[in-house]
N, C-alpha and C positions, 0 to 999 in steps of 0.2 A: 261378561267385561269388565267388572271389578276382580282384578287380579288376585287381591288377599280377600275376597269375600268371605271363605270360610273362617279365617283368625278374626273376622269383624264381626260377626252374627252372634254374639254371644248372649244376644235377649230378645226376645220377642220383637219388642221396639225397633232395637237394630237390624234385624231381621227384616222388616216393614218397610223401614228408611231406604234399606239397600235395593231392595224389590221395585221401589218409587224410584230412585235412581237409576238402574237399569231398564225398566219401560220407557223412561223419559230419553234417555242416549239409544234406545233402538229405536224411538219413533223419531229422532232427528236425524236418524242417518240419510245420506242422499239416495240410497239404492232403495229406501222406501217412499221418501217425498218424491223423486224425479218419478218413480213410478205411478204415483197417484196424480202428478201433475202434467205428465209428458204421452201423449199417445200417439202411435202412428196408423194410419188407416188408407191404405194403397200408396197414393202419393200426396196426402193431406196431413201434415203434421198440425196436433193439438196442442197448446200448451194454455191450460187452463181453459179461458174462454174465446181464445183468438186462435186463428186458424192458419196456417201458412201453405201455400200450393210449391209444392217440393218443383215441380217441374219449369218454375219461373227462375229457377237457379242453377248457375252452371257450376257451382261447388260450395260444399258444406264445410265449416270449420267450428272447432270448438277452441275458445280463446279464454284466457281468466287466471285466477288465481286464489289463493287462502287456504286454509287450515283444511277444508273439505273439497278444495276443488278437482282433485284427481279422482276422488270417488263420484263427483258430480259426471266427470267425464266418461267415468266408467259405465256408469248407469246410463247415459245419454247412447254410449257404443252398444250397452244390450238392447236398446229399442231400436237405433235406428241402423246398426250392424254396419254395412259397407256404404250406405248412404254416406256416412262422414267420412271427407277426403284426407283429413288431418287437422292440424292446430296445436297449441302449444299450453298448457298450464303450468303456471310455478305454485310449490307447495311442499309444506315440510311432512308432508303425509301421504306417500305417494301409495298409488294404488295400480291395479296392473290393467293395461290397456293395451288392444293392438295399432288405433288409427291415431290416436292422440298422443305427443309427446308429453312425457311429465318430467319436468326439471323442479328440480330441487332448488329452496332458499331456506330464507331462516326468520324465526317468531321467538320472541317480540322484538328485537333487534334486527335491522338491517345488517345484510352481508355482502361481501365479495361476490359470491357465486349466486347470490340473489338477484345484485346487479347485472352479471353476465349473461344469467337465463333470462330475466327481464329484458334485456336487449334483443334476443331471441324473440321472445313474445311481441316487442314492438315491430321488428322486421315482418314479421307475418301479419301483423295489423296493417303496417303501411303498403303492402300487397293487394289489398282487400279491392275488389272492383265491385262496380254496380249490382252484378251479378251474382254477388257472394253472399250466402246465408250466416252469416256468424251466430251460435248459441253461446252464450256468454257465462261460464262459471263464476259467479261472484259469492265469495262466501268471508266468513268473518278471517281475521289474519292476514288479509289481502295487502292491507298496507304495509306492513313489513315487508311481507311475502315479493310483493312485486315492486322491490327497489330498483328507482329508475331516478337518478337524482338528476335536476335541472341542471342545463348548463352552469357552468362557476362552482358548482357545490359538490366535494368528494365526498365519497363513501363517510370517511372519517369524520368526516364533518356532520353527514345525516345521522350516524351513529351517536356523536354525542349530544346533539338536539334531539333526538327520540329519547336518549336516555335521562335525560335532564326533563322533559315531558313527561314521561312517564313516573320519575319520581317525585314530581312537583307537588301530585295531588289534582293536578288537572283533569278536565272531564275527557270523552271521547271527541266532543263537537271540538273542543278548544284544541287537543292535540291535533286533532286533522284540521284544522283551518291552517295550521303552519305548515303540516306537512303535504298538504295538496299545493301550496305555493314553492316548494324545493324539490317539486316533482314534476317528471316528463309525460306521464299519464294520468294523476289523480284528478279529482275536480272536474271531470266530464272530457279531460285531456285525450283520453283513449278512444272516445266516442269522434273525438273531432281527427284522429290518427286513421279509425276506419270507414271513416264517409270517403263514399256514398253507397257502402255497404248496409244491408238490411241486418239490423241487429237483434238479437231476441236474450234479453239477459235473465239469468234465472238467478236469483239471488236466496242465498242463505242468512237471513238476518243476523248478527249478534250486537245489533244495536239497540238501545231501550228505545221504544216508539218507532222502531222503523224508519227513521231517518235514511233515506235512500241516498243522499248524499256523503254520510258519512260509513255506512257499511264499505270495507275495502278502500276508503275515502272516496268513493262515487266517482270511479272510472268511466261509469256511462249514463251519469244524471247530471243536471245542470248544477252549478257551483253558485251559491250565493254568498259564500264568504270571500274575502278581499286581501289584498294586501295588507290592508290596514287593520284587518280583524287578526291576522296572524301576528302584527307588531303589538297589537294590543295584548295579547296573550302573552308575550314575552316578557312584557311590562306589568303585566298583573301580579304574575309569580317571580320576578324579580330573576329572571333565568339568564345566566352570562351562556352564550352561543358563540361558535365560531363566527369571525368578523366576514367570512364569505355569505354566512347567513343574514346576518343585518343588512349587509350590503345591497343583496338579491330582492331582499323582502323592503327596503327604503327605496330601492331603483323602481320596484313595480308600483309602489304608492304612489310613486313622482310620474308614474307614467311611463316611465322607459322600457316597462318589459310588459308583455301583452297579459290581461287578466286570464281566469281559467275562463271557458264560455259558461254563460250565465243561462237563466230561462228562455231567452228570446232565440238564442244561438240554433241555426237550421241545422246544425250536425245532430241533433236531436229528432228531426224528423222522422227518420227510418228506424227508430230506437223505442221498444216497448220494453216494459220490465216486469216482470214476477214474482213477488217473496212466494217463493215455495216452501219456506220453513221458518221459525221464528223462534223465539222465548216462549211465546203460548204453544209451539208445538210440543213441546219437552214437558210443559207443565200442564197439559190435559193428558197426556199419556198416563203422566205420574199420577195425577189426580184419579185416573180410571183403574189404575192397580191397585189403589188405597179404597178405591170403591168397592173392587171384585172381594178385596180381604175383609170387609166388613166395616169400612171406617166411616164416619162422617168425614167429610173433605171440606176445605177453605182454602181457595187461593187468594192470598193478600193481595197481590198484584206482580205484573209481568214487569214492572217498570224500577223496582227498587233500585235505588242507587245512592249515592254519599259515602261515607266514611263507613268500612266494614264493621269497625269496631261499634259504633253507634247503632246501625242496623241490628247486631247481634242482640244489644240489651234489648231494644224494642222488641223484636221477635220473641226472647225469652219472656217478656213480661205479658206479650198477650197468652205465652204457653200458660203462665200463672194463674193469668184470669180465668183462661179455660177450666183448668184443674180445679178451680177455687168455686168458680161460680156456672162455669156451664156455658161461658158467653166469650166470644162470639160462636163458640164449637163446645158442644160437649163430647168428654172422654167415653167410649175408645173415637179418637180424632186424630187425622194428619193437617197437617196446615202448610201450606205451600208458598212458594214467592220464588221470582225469577228477578231480572234485570243484571244490574255490573255495579258492585259498589268497588270503591278505591281504596288505594293506602297511600297516608302521606307518609314518606319512606324519611325516617330521619337515623336509623340504624344501618348497619351493611351486612345482615344476615342474610338467611334465606326463608321464603315464604312466599304468601299472598295473600288475595283478599279473602278466599274462600277460608283458608286456613287460620288467618285470622277473627275473621266470624267466629269459626269454631272454636277459636281458644277464648275468646269473650265469652261467648255462649256457654263454654264448659267451666269459666269461673263462675258465673251467675247463677249456672245449675248448682254448682259446689257447695255457693255460700247462701240459697236462696230457699224458698218453702220447696223446691221442687227436689230438694235433697232430705225430704223425710223418709224414713225407711219403706215407707208403703208406696213411695214415688220414686226414689232414688235411681233404680233401674228400669223404670216403665216409660221413662221420657227419655227419646233420642232425639238429636240434633245433627244433621248431616248437611253438608255444603260442599258442591264441587263447580268447577269450570267446565262444561261441558266439552272442552277439546281434551280435556285430559291433561292440562299443562295449568298448573296454579300459581302465577307470578314467577317466582325463579325457581321453583323448587320441580323437582320431575314427577311430584305429586298431584292430583286432581284436585285433593280438597281433603276433607277430615270426616269422619263421625266421632260425636263425643256423648256422654252422657253424665250425669251428677258424679258416678265414681272417676271420673278421669282426671280431674283436677287433685291431688292430693296433698301438693304445697302450693298454697295460691302466690305466694312471691315467685317462686321459678316460673310461673306461668306469667304472672303480669312483667317479669324482668324479660321473658322471652319476645311478649310484645312489645315492649320499650326497646328493643333492638332489632325489631322486625327480625327476629331469628324462631318463629315459628315452628318451622318445619322438624329440625333436629328435636323441638321439646316433642312435638306431638308423636314424632318416630318412637320417642324413649316410652311414649303412653302407650304406642301400639293402636294409634288413632288415625293415622294416616292412611286415603284412598287412593291407592294405584289402580290404576287403566291402562296407564299408556295410550297413545294416540288413539281418538275415538271416532276419527273419521266424521265428527262434527263439530261444530262450533255457534252454540246458540246461547250467548250469555250465561250466565250462573244458574245454578239450581239447587233451591234449599228446601230442606224436608224436615218438621219437627212432627214426631210421632208423640202421641198420649196415648199409652194404652189404658 
């Protein structure tokens, strides 16, 4: 799954880190998680603990979007076969399907083709009746891929606003509060359009804490954010956005635009939601891989957030403590974490949170106690985005140790310019996976041999 694994595996610590990463990616793939969560027994469809009598429905459709949506659709076809009558998913990672139409969009910034293809998704949703069973494939990346600007908002306006939000340092909850109120389907609005069909939402969560209103901007769950909340985000970060955006949000705040459906809305009466995979899915698999190789393991958290560079400093400090005192784990050990860190962008280079995490960690390793001759190559730090694309680069993340950074000034300058991807490539530290078929937040691995 890691294209350049052989080049990266230059020490036992690095090999173990790569093994943990691949175990996590494999465990989070829809073909595995859907197989574990969904079964068909005669005419009874079971999704986790819920059951559905298929004789009660005239048609079964698969609808949704996100990085892994096509793989969810493919896995569902493998279980239900010809019982699936059709459907549409919008993704940037196509998979082979025979009954569900797979249409392409773009992530993390929405595109014209994404808008066009999402219109096809909405047309199918609008045609659903009370005897339609919708299996909704909702995965990380759906916010950008299912691009359906609200009336009066152009794609260019949406792109400019999305880019400004992504570069501001705003967290995913804040970003989606704005995007939901500029969309025709987010924030429970797709449930409103599908009503009165029965919807079974299968969610692969890329959101810290599994806030379902945030995964793909919550197209099938109630939205508690408001137009006023969206305006507050723009004000908090001092964002300059198109006039059409502020006009719509201000009109909504004044009551001239309908709010997104909230918890009391009846459109959710026939919607059930199942989280079939999340950040802990990949962490547990990575932990099991490390245990199988004879390491003591520690999962710090599946909810790490904040600036990537600050998180890296803290992670390395924990590794230093473990190496020096055996607390909180003693070597050989693997320390793991998940979640989603952010980057406040000041430069105009290429990179992403996981590569900035790795670069900062490499600097700390090169200048701290873990650079001692006895440990320089026996400590490795890896960080990837599980969808295979970290920020604005083509890399999934990076793998470093105390030998990666030879010139601290060069590394620091790359961080300052938000241009760490070329720097890490020169150090032969970037990890390439290509599209992984999943999107379950970041995965970080620290190996202490």
